[in-house]
All heavy atoms as a GROMACS GRO file, in nm:
protein
  500
    1MET      N    1   0.534   0.827   0.508
    1MET     CA    2   0.495   0.719   0.425
    1MET      C    3   0.584   0.593   0.461
    1MET      O    4   0.699   0.609   0.496
    1MET     CB    5   0.525   0.750   0.277
    1MET     CG    6   0.472   0.642   0.187
    1MET     SD    7   0.456   0.701   0.014
    1MET     CE    8   0.615   0.669  -0.048
    2LYS      N    9   0.523   0.481   0.459
    2LYS     CA   10   0.596   0.360   0.497
    2LYS      C   11   0.560   0.251   0.393
    2LYS      O   12   0.448   0.233   0.355
    2LYS     CB   13   0.543   0.318   0.633
    2LYS     CG   14   0.608   0.192   0.690
    2LYS     CD   15   0.574   0.168   0.840
    2LYS     CE   16   0.454   0.092   0.851
    2LYS     NZ   17   0.422   0.056   0.990
    3VAL      N   18   0.666   0.180   0.354
    3VAL     CA   19   0.652   0.066   0.259
    3VAL      C   20   0.695  -0.059   0.329
    3VAL      O   21   0.808  -0.064   0.387
    3VAL     CB   22   0.738   0.090   0.132
    3VAL    CG1   23   0.729  -0.031   0.036
    3VAL    CG2   24   0.698   0.220   0.061
    4SER      N   25   0.607  -0.160   0.329
    4SER     CA   26   0.637  -0.285   0.398
    4SER      C   27   0.610  -0.400   0.298
    4SER      O   28   0.508  -0.397   0.230
    4SER     CB   29   0.554  -0.305   0.520
    4SER     OG   30   0.570  -0.205   0.615
    5TYR      N   31   0.706  -0.495   0.295
    5TYR     CA   32   0.683  -0.618   0.216
    5TYR      C   33   0.688  -0.736   0.314
    5TYR      O   34   0.787  -0.750   0.383
    5TYR     CB   35   0.787  -0.629   0.107
    5TYR     CG   36   0.771  -0.761   0.034
    5TYR    CD1   37   0.658  -0.786  -0.051
    5TYR    CD2   38   0.866  -0.861   0.043
    5TYR    CE1   39   0.640  -0.906  -0.117
    5TYR    CE2   40   0.852  -0.980  -0.027
    5TYR     CZ   41   0.742  -1.004  -0.106
    5TYR     OH   42   0.723  -1.121  -0.174
    6PHE      N   43   0.582  -0.822   0.309
    6PHE     CA   44   0.571  -0.936   0.392
    6PHE      C   45   0.599  -1.056   0.309
    6PHE      O   46   0.507  -1.101   0.233
    6PHE     CB   47   0.438  -0.945   0.464
    6PHE     CG   48   0.411  -0.816   0.543
    6PHE    CD1   49   0.339  -0.712   0.484
    6PHE    CD2   50   0.462  -0.804   0.671
    6PHE    CE1   51   0.310  -0.597   0.558
    6PHE    CE2   52   0.434  -0.688   0.743
    6PHE     CZ   53   0.361  -0.582   0.689
    7GLU      N   54   0.722  -1.109   0.311
    7GLU     CA   55   0.762  -1.218   0.225
    7GLU      C   56   0.678  -1.347   0.247
    7GLU      O   57   0.645  -1.416   0.154
    7GLU     CB   58   0.909  -1.251   0.245
    7GLU     CG   59   0.964  -1.349   0.141
    7GLU     CD   60   1.114  -1.363   0.149
    7GLU    OE1   61   1.175  -1.294   0.226
    7GLU    OE2   62   1.163  -1.445   0.072
    8ASP      N   63   0.644  -1.368   0.371
    8ASP     CA   64   0.569  -1.492   0.406
    8ASP      C   65   0.429  -1.501   0.339
    8ASP      O   66   0.378  -1.603   0.310
    8ASP     CB   67   0.556  -1.515   0.553
    8ASP     CG   68   0.492  -1.400   0.628
    8ASP    OD1   69   0.500  -1.287   0.583
    8ASP    OD2   70   0.430  -1.422   0.734
    9THR      N   71   0.372  -1.383   0.316
    9THR     CA   72   0.239  -1.377   0.255
    9THR      C   73   0.244  -1.316   0.111
    9THR      O   74   0.143  -1.302   0.050
    9THR     CB   75   0.141  -1.294   0.341
    9THR    OG1   76   0.189  -1.166   0.360
    9THR    CG2   77   0.118  -1.366   0.477
   10ASP      N   78   0.366  -1.271   0.069
   10ASP     CA   79   0.384  -1.204  -0.058
   10ASP      C   80   0.294  -1.084  -0.068
   10ASP      O   81   0.222  -1.065  -0.171
   10ASP     CB   82   0.366  -1.301  -0.173
   10ASP     CG   83   0.415  -1.244  -0.303
   10ASP    OD1   84   0.502  -1.149  -0.303
   10ASP    OD2   85   0.374  -1.296  -0.412
   11THR      N   86   0.287  -1.006   0.036
   11THR     CA   87   0.204  -0.888   0.041
   11THR      C   88   0.286  -0.754   0.052
   11THR      O   89   0.376  -0.747   0.132
   11THR     CB   90   0.113  -0.893   0.164
   11THR    OG1   91   0.037  -1.012   0.162
   11THR    CG2   92   0.025  -0.771   0.175
   12LEU      N   93   0.251  -0.661  -0.033
   12LEU     CA   94   0.315  -0.530  -0.032
   12LEU      C   95   0.218  -0.432   0.021
   12LEU      O   96   0.103  -0.424  -0.024
   12LEU     CB   97   0.357  -0.484  -0.172
   12LEU     CG   98   0.422  -0.350  -0.185
   12LEU    CD1   99   0.556  -0.336  -0.105
   12LEU    CD2  100   0.444  -0.317  -0.334
   13TYR      N  101   0.257  -0.362   0.127
   13TYR     CA  102   0.167  -0.263   0.193
   13TYR      C  103   0.238  -0.127   0.189
   13TYR      O  104   0.354  -0.109   0.233
   13TYR     CB  105   0.141  -0.302   0.339
   13TYR     CG  106   0.053  -0.210   0.410
   13TYR    CD1  107  -0.084  -0.210   0.396
   13TYR    CD2  108   0.102  -0.120   0.508
   13TYR    CE1  109  -0.168  -0.123   0.466
   13TYR    CE2  110   0.023  -0.032   0.575
   13TYR     CZ  111  -0.114  -0.036   0.558
   13TYR     OH  112  -0.194   0.050   0.628
   14ILE      N  113   0.172  -0.029   0.126
   14ILE     CA  114   0.226   0.108   0.124
   14ILE      C  115   0.130   0.198   0.196
   14ILE      O  116   0.014   0.215   0.162
   14ILE     CB  117   0.242   0.152  -0.024
   14ILE    CG1  118   0.325   0.056  -0.102
   14ILE    CG2  119   0.298   0.298  -0.027
   14ILE    CD1  120   0.330   0.088  -0.250
   15GLU      N  121   0.180   0.261   0.304
   15GLU     CA  122   0.102   0.353   0.388
   15GLU      C  123   0.137   0.493   0.352
   15GLU      O  124   0.256   0.531   0.362
   15GLU     CB  125   0.132   0.324   0.538
   15GLU     CG  126   0.053   0.414   0.629
   15GLU     CD  127   0.092   0.393   0.772
   15GLU    OE1  128   0.191   0.455   0.813
   15GLU    OE2  129   0.021   0.318   0.840
   16PHE      N  130   0.042   0.569   0.305
   16PHE     CA  131   0.063   0.708   0.257
   16PHE      C  132   0.043   0.808   0.375
   16PHE      O  133   0.104   0.908   0.379
   16PHE     CB  134  -0.027   0.744   0.144
   16PHE     CG  135  -0.003   0.659   0.022
   16PHE    CD1  136  -0.089   0.551  -0.005
   16PHE    CD2  137   0.104   0.679  -0.058
   16PHE    CE1  138  -0.066   0.472  -0.114
   16PHE    CE2  139   0.129   0.597  -0.166
   16PHE     CZ  140   0.042   0.497  -0.195
   17ARG      N  141  -0.044   0.772   0.463
   17ARG     CA  142  -0.071   0.859   0.584
   17ARG      C  143  -0.115   0.772   0.700
   17ARG      O  144  -0.188   0.670   0.671
   17ARG     CB  145  -0.167   0.968   0.551
   17ARG     CG  146  -0.303   0.918   0.509
   17ARG     CD  147  -0.406   1.027   0.483
   17ARG     NE  148  -0.358   1.120   0.380
   17ARG     CZ  149  -0.376   1.254   0.385
   17ARG    NH1  150  -0.439   1.308   0.487
   17ARG    NH2  151  -0.331   1.328   0.295
   18ALA      N  152  -0.083   0.807   0.818
   18ALA     CA  153  -0.114   0.729   0.935
   18ALA      C  154  -0.238   0.782   1.001
   18ALA      O  155  -0.244   0.820   1.115
   18ALA     CB  156   0.000   0.721   1.033
   19SER      N  157  -0.348   0.788   0.924
   19SER     CA  158  -0.476   0.832   0.979
   19SER      C  159  -0.573   0.717   0.982
   19SER      O  160  -0.543   0.612   0.926
   19SER     CB  161  -0.531   0.949   0.899
   19SER     OG  162  -0.552   0.907   0.760
   20GLY      N  163  -0.682   0.735   1.056
   20GLY     CA  164  -0.775   0.624   1.070
   20GLY      C  165  -0.838   0.584   0.938
   20GLY      O  166  -0.882   0.668   0.858
   21ILE      N  167  -0.845   0.458   0.917
   21ILE     CA  168  -0.903   0.402   0.791
   21ILE      C  169  -1.051   0.390   0.813
   21ILE      O  170  -1.096   0.326   0.911
   21ILE     CB  171  -0.842   0.262   0.759
   21ILE    CG1  172  -0.692   0.281   0.725
   21ILE    CG2  173  -0.915   0.203   0.639
   21ILE    CD1  174  -0.617   0.148   0.719
   22ALA      N  175  -1.128   0.457   0.732
   22ALA     CA  176  -1.276   0.458   0.742
   22ALA      C  177  -1.337   0.351   0.647
   22ALA      O  178  -1.447   0.303   0.675
   22ALA     CB  179  -1.332   0.591   0.705
   23GLU      N  180  -1.271   0.324   0.536
   23GLU     CA  181  -1.326   0.232   0.435
   23GLU      C  182  -1.210   0.162   0.358
   23GLU      O  183  -1.108   0.227   0.329
   23GLU     CB  184  -1.412   0.312   0.338
   23GLU     CG  185  -1.488   0.222   0.241
   23GLU     CD  186  -1.578   0.302   0.148
   23GLU    OE1  187  -1.583   0.425   0.155
   23GLU    OE2  188  -1.644   0.234   0.072
   24SER      N  189  -1.226   0.042   0.326
   24SER     CA  190  -1.138  -0.029   0.240
   24SER      C  191  -1.210  -0.073   0.114
   24SER      O  192  -1.322  -0.126   0.121
   24SER     CB  193  -1.088  -0.162   0.310
   24SER     OG  194  -1.009  -0.131   0.423
   25LYS      N  195  -1.152  -0.037   0.006
   25LYS     CA  196  -1.219  -0.062  -0.127
   25LYS      C  197  -1.141  -0.162  -0.207
   25LYS      O  198  -1.018  -0.149  -0.218
   25LYS     CB  199  -1.227   0.069  -0.206
   25LYS     CG  200  -1.302   0.181  -0.140
   25LYS     CD  201  -1.300   0.305  -0.222
   25LYS     CE  202  -1.376   0.414  -0.150
   25LYS     NZ  203  -1.374   0.541  -0.231
   26ASP      N  204  -1.206  -0.265  -0.254
   26ASP     CA  205  -1.138  -0.368  -0.341
   26ASP      C  206  -1.123  -0.315  -0.480
   26ASP      O  207  -1.227  -0.289  -0.549
   26ASP     CB  208  -1.214  -0.497  -0.342
   26ASP     CG  209  -1.215  -0.569  -0.211
   26ASP    OD1  210  -1.119  -0.554  -0.133
   26ASP    OD2  211  -1.312  -0.644  -0.181
   27LEU      N  212  -1.002  -0.284  -0.521
   27LEU     CA  213  -0.985  -0.238  -0.656
   27LEU      C  214  -0.988  -0.352  -0.756
   27LEU      O  215  -1.037  -0.338  -0.875
   27LEU     CB  216  -0.849  -0.168  -0.675
   27LEU     CG  217  -0.831  -0.044  -0.581
   27LEU    CD1  218  -0.698   0.026  -0.608
   27LEU    CD2  219  -0.946   0.053  -0.604
   28ASP      N  220  -0.940  -0.470  -0.717
   28ASP     CA  221  -0.957  -0.596  -0.779
   28ASP      C  222  -0.939  -0.702  -0.674
   28ASP      O  223  -0.934  -0.670  -0.556
   28ASP     CB  224  -0.863  -0.610  -0.901
   28ASP     CG  225  -0.717  -0.612  -0.862
   28ASP    OD1  226  -0.680  -0.657  -0.754
   28ASP    OD2  227  -0.641  -0.559  -0.941
   29GLU      N  228  -0.941  -0.827  -0.712
   29GLU     CA  229  -0.933  -0.935  -0.611
   29GLU      C  230  -0.805  -0.935  -0.532
   29GLU      O  231  -0.799  -1.005  -0.426
   29GLU     CB  232  -0.963  -1.068  -0.678
   29GLU     CG  233  -0.851  -1.112  -0.772
   29GLU     CD  234  -0.890  -1.248  -0.837
   29GLU    OE1  235  -1.010  -1.268  -0.859
   29GLU    OE2  236  -0.798  -1.322  -0.872
   30ASN      N  237  -0.698  -0.862  -0.572
   30ASN     CA  238  -0.578  -0.864  -0.501
   30ASN      C  239  -0.515  -0.726  -0.467
   30ASN      O  240  -0.403  -0.716  -0.430
   30ASN     CB  241  -0.464  -0.939  -0.593
   30ASN     CG  242  -0.502  -1.084  -0.607
   30ASN    OD1  243  -0.522  -1.155  -0.518
   30ASN    ND2  244  -0.515  -1.124  -0.739
   31THR      N  245  -0.602  -0.626  -0.483
   31THR     CA  246  -0.560  -0.488  -0.444
   31THR      C  247  -0.665  -0.423  -0.359
   31THR      O  248  -0.785  -0.420  -0.405
   31THR     CB  249  -0.536  -0.415  -0.571
   31THR    OG1  250  -0.450  -0.491  -0.666
   31THR    CG2  251  -0.468  -0.278  -0.546
   32ILE      N  252  -0.621  -0.369  -0.248
   32ILE     CA  253  -0.710  -0.302  -0.158
   32ILE      C  254  -0.665  -0.157  -0.131
   32ILE      O  255  -0.549  -0.136  -0.097
   32ILE     CB  256  -0.728  -0.379  -0.021
   32ILE    CG1  257  -0.769  -0.521  -0.044
   32ILE    CG2  258  -0.817  -0.307   0.075
   32ILE    CD1  259  -0.756  -0.612   0.078
   33LEU      N  260  -0.759  -0.065  -0.145
   33LEU     CA  261  -0.731   0.073  -0.122
   33LEU      C  262  -0.800   0.117   0.010
   33LEU      O  263  -0.921   0.097   0.024
   33LEU     CB  264  -0.781   0.160  -0.233
   33LEU     CG  265  -0.751   0.308  -0.231
   33LEU    CD1  266  -0.597   0.332  -0.256
   33LEU    CD2  267  -0.834   0.384  -0.335
   34ASP      N  268  -0.722   0.168   0.109
   34ASP     CA  269  -0.781   0.217   0.233
   34ASP      C  270  -0.786   0.371   0.228
   34ASP      O  271  -0.693   0.438   0.188
   34ASP     CB  272  -0.690   0.176   0.346
   34ASP     CG  273  -0.680   0.026   0.365
   34ASP    OD1  274  -0.782  -0.044   0.344
   34ASP    OD2  275  -0.570  -0.018   0.398
   35VAL      N  276  -0.905   0.422   0.268
   35VAL     CA  277  -0.928   0.572   0.269
   35VAL      C  278  -0.973   0.612   0.404
   35VAL      O  279  -1.037   0.535   0.480
   35VAL     CB  280  -1.030   0.614   0.160
   35VAL    CG1  281  -0.974   0.584   0.018
   35VAL    CG2  282  -1.162   0.549   0.178
   36ASP      N  283  -0.951   0.739   0.433
   36ASP     CA  284  -1.004   0.790   0.564
   36ASP      C  285  -1.142   0.846   0.546
   36ASP      O  286  -1.202   0.836   0.442
   36ASP     CB  287  -0.908   0.896   0.624
   36ASP     CG  288  -0.890   1.020   0.543
   36ASP    OD1  289  -0.979   1.041   0.454
   36ASP    OD2  290  -0.798   1.098   0.564
   37ALA      N  291  -1.194   0.906   0.654
   37ALA     CA  292  -1.335   0.955   0.648
   37ALA      C  293  -1.359   1.065   0.548
   37ALA      O  294  -1.477   1.083   0.504
   37ALA     CB  295  -1.370   0.999   0.790
   38THR      N  296  -1.257   1.133   0.506
   38THR     CA  297  -1.276   1.237   0.408
   38THR      C  298  -1.239   1.196   0.268
   38THR      O  299  -1.238   1.276   0.173
   38THR     CB  300  -1.195   1.368   0.445
   38THR    OG1  301  -1.057   1.333   0.458
   38THR    CG2  302  -1.242   1.425   0.576
   39GLY      N  303  -1.205   1.067   0.254
   39GLY     CA  304  -1.175   1.010   0.119
   39GLY      C  305  -1.032   1.022   0.079
   39GLY      O  306  -0.994   0.986  -0.030
   40ASN      N  307  -0.944   1.066   0.173
   40ASN     CA  308  -0.798   1.066   0.145
   40ASN      C  309  -0.743   0.923   0.145
   40ASN      O  310  -0.781   0.845   0.228
   40ASN     CB  311  -0.722   1.151   0.247
   40ASN     CG  312  -0.758   1.297   0.244
   40ASN    OD1  313  -0.762   1.353   0.137
   40ASN    ND2  314  -0.790   1.350   0.354
   41VAL      N  315  -0.656   0.895   0.053
   41VAL     CA  316  -0.595   0.763   0.040
   41VAL      C  317  -0.497   0.746   0.161
   41VAL      O  318  -0.405   0.827   0.177
   41VAL     CB  319  -0.524   0.742  -0.092
   41VAL    CG1  320  -0.448   0.608  -0.093
   41VAL    CG2  321  -0.618   0.751  -0.206
   42CYS      N  322  -0.516   0.642   0.238
   42CYS     CA  323  -0.430   0.614   0.351
   42CYS      C  324  -0.329   0.502   0.314
   42CYS      O  325  -0.211   0.518   0.354
   42CYS     CB  326  -0.510   0.563   0.471
   42CYS     SG  327  -0.630   0.680   0.534
   43ALA      N  328  -0.366   0.404   0.240
   43ALA     CA  329  -0.278   0.294   0.212
   43ALA      C  330  -0.331   0.208   0.095
   43ALA      O  331  -0.450   0.222   0.060
   43ALA     CB  332  -0.263   0.204   0.337
   44ILE      N  333  -0.239   0.133   0.038
   44ILE     CA  334  -0.285   0.030  -0.064
   44ILE      C  335  -0.207  -0.094  -0.034
   44ILE      O  336  -0.092  -0.094   0.006
   44ILE     CB  337  -0.252   0.093  -0.206
   44ILE    CG1  338  -0.316  -0.001  -0.309
   44ILE    CG2  339  -0.101   0.106  -0.230
   44ILE    CD1  340  -0.322   0.065  -0.449
   45THR      N  341  -0.275  -0.203  -0.056
   45THR     CA  342  -0.223  -0.337  -0.034
   45THR      C  343  -0.230  -0.418  -0.159
   45THR      O  344  -0.331  -0.422  -0.231
   45THR     CB  345  -0.308  -0.411   0.081
   45THR    OG1  346  -0.308  -0.333   0.200
   45THR    CG2  347  -0.251  -0.548   0.106
   46PHE      N  348  -0.115  -0.480  -0.189
   46PHE     CA  349  -0.106  -0.570  -0.308
   46PHE      C  350  -0.078  -0.710  -0.261
   46PHE      O  351   0.024  -0.735  -0.201
   46PHE     CB  352   0.012  -0.526  -0.400
   46PHE     CG  353  -0.003  -0.389  -0.457
   46PHE    CD1  354   0.059  -0.280  -0.396
   46PHE    CD2  355  -0.075  -0.370  -0.580
   46PHE    CE1  356   0.048  -0.155  -0.454
   46PHE    CE2  357  -0.081  -0.243  -0.631
   46PHE     CZ  358  -0.027  -0.135  -0.573
   47GLU      N  359  -0.174  -0.796  -0.289
   47GLU     CA  360  -0.151  -0.941  -0.266
   47GLU      C  361  -0.075  -1.001  -0.391
   47GLU      O  362  -0.093  -0.945  -0.501
   47GLU     CB  363  -0.284  -1.012  -0.246
   47GLU     CG  364  -0.361  -0.963  -0.122
   47GLU     CD  365  -0.292  -0.985   0.009
   47GLU    OE1  366  -0.198  -1.073   0.015
   47GLU    OE2  367  -0.327  -0.916   0.109
   48HIS      N  368  -0.005  -1.107  -0.374
   48HIS     CA  369   0.079  -1.166  -0.480
   48HIS      C  370   0.168  -1.064  -0.536
   48HIS      O  371   0.187  -1.049  -0.660
   48HIS     CB  372  -0.016  -1.228  -0.586
   48HIS     CG  373  -0.114  -1.324  -0.537
   48HIS    ND1  374  -0.085  -1.445  -0.483
   48HIS    CD2  375  -0.251  -1.307  -0.521
   48HIS    CE1  376  -0.194  -1.508  -0.445
   48HIS    NE2  377  -0.299  -1.422  -0.467
   49ALA      N  378   0.230  -0.984  -0.446
   49ALA     CA  379   0.306  -0.864  -0.492
   49ALA      C  380   0.426  -0.903  -0.578
   49ALA      O  381   0.457  -0.827  -0.672
   49ALA     CB  382   0.355  -0.787  -0.366
   50SER      N  383   0.491  -1.009  -0.557
   50SER     CA  384   0.612  -1.043  -0.633
   50SER      C  385   0.575  -1.071  -0.779
   50SER      O  386   0.657  -1.059  -0.868
   50SER     CB  387   0.686  -1.160  -0.573
   50SER     OG  388   0.611  -1.276  -0.576
   51GLN      N  389   0.448  -1.113  -0.806
   51GLN     CA  390   0.408  -1.137  -0.940
   51GLN      C  391   0.351  -1.012  -1.009
   51GLN      O  392   0.348  -1.006  -1.131
   51GLN     CB  393   0.295  -1.245  -0.937
   51GLN     CG  394   0.337  -1.376  -0.882
   51GLN     CD  395   0.222  -1.469  -0.854
   51GLN    OE1  396   0.115  -1.452  -0.915
   51GLN    NE2  397   0.239  -1.567  -0.762
   52ARG      N  398   0.312  -0.915  -0.928
   52ARG     CA  399   0.245  -0.802  -0.982
   52ARG      C  400   0.326  -0.667  -0.975
   52ARG      O  401   0.286  -0.568  -1.037
   52ARG     CB  402   0.112  -0.778  -0.908
   52ARG     CG  403   0.027  -0.907  -0.921
   52ARG     CD  404  -0.100  -0.900  -0.841
   52ARG     NE  405  -0.181  -0.790  -0.892
   52ARG     CZ  406  -0.242  -0.700  -0.811
   52ARG    NH1  407  -0.229  -0.707  -0.682
   52ARG    NH2  408  -0.314  -0.606  -0.865
   53THR      N  409   0.438  -0.673  -0.899
   53THR     CA  410   0.518  -0.552  -0.886
   53THR      C  411   0.662  -0.597  -0.884
   53THR      O  412   0.693  -0.716  -0.883
   53THR     CB  413   0.489  -0.476  -0.752
   53THR    OG1  414   0.526  -0.561  -0.643
   53THR    CG2  415   0.338  -0.443  -0.735
   54ASP      N  416   0.750  -0.494  -0.883
   54ASP     CA  417   0.896  -0.524  -0.873
   54ASP      C  418   0.938  -0.503  -0.730
   54ASP      O  419   0.996  -0.397  -0.697
   54ASP     CB  420   0.970  -0.432  -0.968
   54ASP     CG  421   1.116  -0.466  -0.976
   54ASP    OD1  422   1.157  -0.569  -0.915
   54ASP    OD2  423   1.190  -0.393  -1.045
   55VAL      N  424   0.909  -0.596  -0.645
   55VAL     CA  425   0.938  -0.583  -0.499
   55VAL      C  426   1.089  -0.594  -0.468
   55VAL      O  427   1.128  -0.564  -0.362
   55VAL     CB  428   0.858  -0.681  -0.409
   55VAL    CG1  429   0.712  -0.650  -0.419
   55VAL    CG2  430   0.888  -0.825  -0.453
   56SER      N  431   1.166  -0.641  -0.568
   56SER     CA  432   1.309  -0.656  -0.539
   56SER      C  433   1.389  -0.525  -0.557
   56SER      O  434   1.501  -0.517  -0.515
   56SER     CB  435   1.370  -0.755  -0.636
   56SER     OG  436   1.360  -0.710  -0.774
   57HIS      N  437   1.319  -0.421  -0.606
   57HIS     CA  438   1.388  -0.288  -0.619
   57HIS      C  439   1.298  -0.178  -0.557
   57HIS      O  440   1.182  -0.181  -0.580
   57HIS     CB  441   1.414  -0.257  -0.762
   57HIS     CG  442   1.512  -0.347  -0.832
   57HIS    ND1  443   1.474  -0.458  -0.899
   57HIS    CD2  444   1.646  -0.340  -0.835
   57HIS    CE1  445   1.581  -0.518  -0.942
   57HIS    NE2  446   1.683  -0.449  -0.908
   58LEU      N  447   1.360  -0.091  -0.481
   58LEU     CA  448   1.288   0.021  -0.425
   58LEU      C  449   1.370   0.146  -0.444
   58LEU      O  450   1.486   0.149  -0.403
   58LEU     CB  451   1.262   0.001  -0.275
   58LEU     CG  452   1.201   0.120  -0.203
   58LEU    CD1  453   1.058   0.148  -0.260
   58LEU    CD2  454   1.190   0.101  -0.050
   59ILE      N  455   1.314   0.242  -0.513
   59ILE     CA  456   1.385   0.369  -0.534
   59ILE      C  457   1.299   0.477  -0.469
   59ILE      O  458   1.175   0.486  -0.491
   59ILE     CB  459   1.400   0.397  -0.687
   59ILE    CG1  460   1.490   0.291  -0.750
   59ILE    CG2  461   1.454   0.541  -0.706
   59ILE    CD1  462   1.489   0.297  -0.900
   60VAL      N  463   1.360   0.561  -0.391
   60VAL     CA  464   1.289   0.667  -0.320
   60VAL      C  465   1.343   0.802  -0.372
   60VAL      O  466   1.463   0.825  -0.366
   60VAL     CB  467   1.304   0.658  -0.165
   60VAL    CG1  468   1.232   0.770  -0.097
   60VAL    CG2  469   1.255   0.519  -0.115
   61GLU      N  470   1.255   0.886  -0.418
   61GLU     CA  471   1.296   1.014  -0.468
   61GLU      C  472   1.204   1.124  -0.405
   61GLU      O  473   1.091   1.090  -0.368
   61GLU     CB  474   1.279   1.020  -0.616
   61GLU     CG  475   1.368   0.921  -0.690
   61GLU     CD  476   1.346   0.928  -0.842
   61GLU    OE1  477   1.248   0.990  -0.886
   61GLU    OE2  478   1.429   0.867  -0.913
   62GLY      N  479   1.253   1.243  -0.392
   62GLY     CA  480   1.177   1.354  -0.355
   62GLY      C  481   1.131   1.349  -0.209
   62GLY      O  482   1.010   1.382  -0.181
   63ILE      N  483   1.212   1.315  -0.116
   63ILE     CA  484   1.174   1.303   0.024
   63ILE      C  485   1.166   1.446   0.083
   63ILE      O  486   1.257   1.526   0.066
   63ILE     CB  487   1.278   1.222   0.105
   63ILE    CG1  488   1.272   1.074   0.053
   63ILE    CG2  489   1.244   1.226   0.253
   63ILE    CD1  490   1.379   0.987   0.121
   64ALA      N  491   1.052   1.478   0.143
   64ALA     CA  492   1.033   1.605   0.204
   64ALA      C  493   1.115   1.619   0.333
   64ALA      O  494   1.127   1.519   0.402
   64ALA     CB  495   0.884   1.626   0.236
   65ALA      N  496   1.166   1.738   0.357
   65ALA     CA  497   1.251   1.754   0.476
   65ALA      C  498   1.161   1.777   0.594
   65ALA      O  499   1.055   1.815   0.595
   65ALA     CB  500   1.341   1.875   0.453
   0.00000   0.00000   0.00000
């Protein structure tokens, strides 16, 4: 899993799996969900992230070995 924040565009991108994206679904005008061919969630993108999320803090728990 990879979490990226692009300050210049205020975009938060969370990649859950690095597989091919088959479809992107607009959850609302500022949130996009990417899924693979079998419907698994690959990533989610938040536009205007600093207004809609707490991008200043990141806590990671339960990392698989």
